[in-house]
C-alpha positions in Angstrom: 0.0 0.0 0.0 1.2 3.5 -0.8 0.4 6.6 1.2 -0.4 9.8 -0.5 -1.2 13.1 1.2 -4.1 15.2 0.0 -1.6 18.0 -0.7 0.5 15.6 -2.9 -2.7 14.5 -4.7 -3.7 18.1 -5.4 -0.2 19.1 -6.6 0.9 16.0 -8.4 -2.2 13.9 -9.3 0.0 11.8 -11.6 1.4 10.0 -8.5 -2.0 8.5 -7.9 -2.4 7.3 -11.4 1.1 5.8 -11.5 0.5 4.0 -8.2 -2.9 2.6 -9.4 -1.3 1.4 -12.6 0.9 -0.9 -10.6 -2.1 -2.5 -8.9 -1.4 -0.8 -5.6 -3.9 0.4 -3.1 -3.4 4.1 -2.1 -4.3 5.5 1.3 -5.1 9.2 1.0 -4.1 11.1 4.2 -4.8 14.5 5.7 -2.4 15.7 8.3 -0.9 12.2 8.4 -4.2 10.5 9.2 -5.6 8.0 6.7 -9.0 9.3 5.3 -9.7 7.2 2.2 -8.5 4.2 0.2 -8.3 4.3 -3.5 -8.2 1.1 -5.5 -7.8 0.6 -9.2 -10.9 -0.7 -11.0 -11.4 -2.0 -14.5 -14.4 -0.5 -16.3 -16.2 -3.9 -16.4 -15.7 -4.5 -12.7 -17.1 -1.1 -11.4 -20.4 -2.5 -10.2 -18.8 -5.5 -8.5 -16.1 -3.3 -6.8 -18.8 -0.9 -5.6 -20.8 -3.9 -4.1 -17.7 -5.2 -2.4 -16.8 -1.8 -1.0 -20.3 -1.4 0.5 -20.0 -4.8 2.1 -16.6 -3.9 3.6 -18.1 -0.7 5.0 -20.9 -2.6 6.6 -18.5 -5.2 8.1 -16.4 -2.4 9.5 -19.5 -0.9 11.1 -20.4 -4.2 12.7 -16.8 -4.7 14.0 -17.0 -1.2 15.6 -20.3 -2.0 17.2 -19.0 -5.3 18.5 -16.0 -3.5 20.0 -18.2 -0.9 21.6 -20.5 -3.5 23.0 -17.5 -5.4 24.5 -16.1 -2.2 26.0 -19.5 -1.4 27.5 -19.9 -4.9 28.8 -23.2 -5.5 26.9 -21.7 -8.3 24.9 -22.6 -10.7 27.7 -26.4 -9.9 27.8 -28.7 -12.8 27.8 -31.5 -13.0 25.1 -34.0 -12.1 27.9 -31.9 -9.0 28.8 -31.8 -8.0 25.2 -35.6 -8.4 24.8 -36.2 -6.3 27.9 -33.9 -3.5 26.5 -35.8 -3.6 23.2 -39.2 -3.4 25.0 -37.9 -0.4 27.1 -36.7 1.4 24.0 -40.0 0.8 22.1 -42.0 2.1 25.1 -39.8 5.2 25.3 -40.2 5.8 21.6 -44.0 5.8 21.9 -44.1 8.6 24.4 
């Protein structure tokens, strides 16, 4: 994987195209923090690549939720506890 800052991309966009030509994934950064991934895509693979990217985003969201649940200690709730939480949330929403 190659890292490319937003400033480098703005000033020398050819660096991105050259990296993608070599079948490399490029991480775009802002102030040294990764903000986006850019992958090369063939024209015929665009829809499939978009589908896969959406699945990856969903899996990342689930992983974050699992981590947050574990940190909060709610990963050990029983099915009965979960049902009680759902009922309480639904009651609160009706009000």
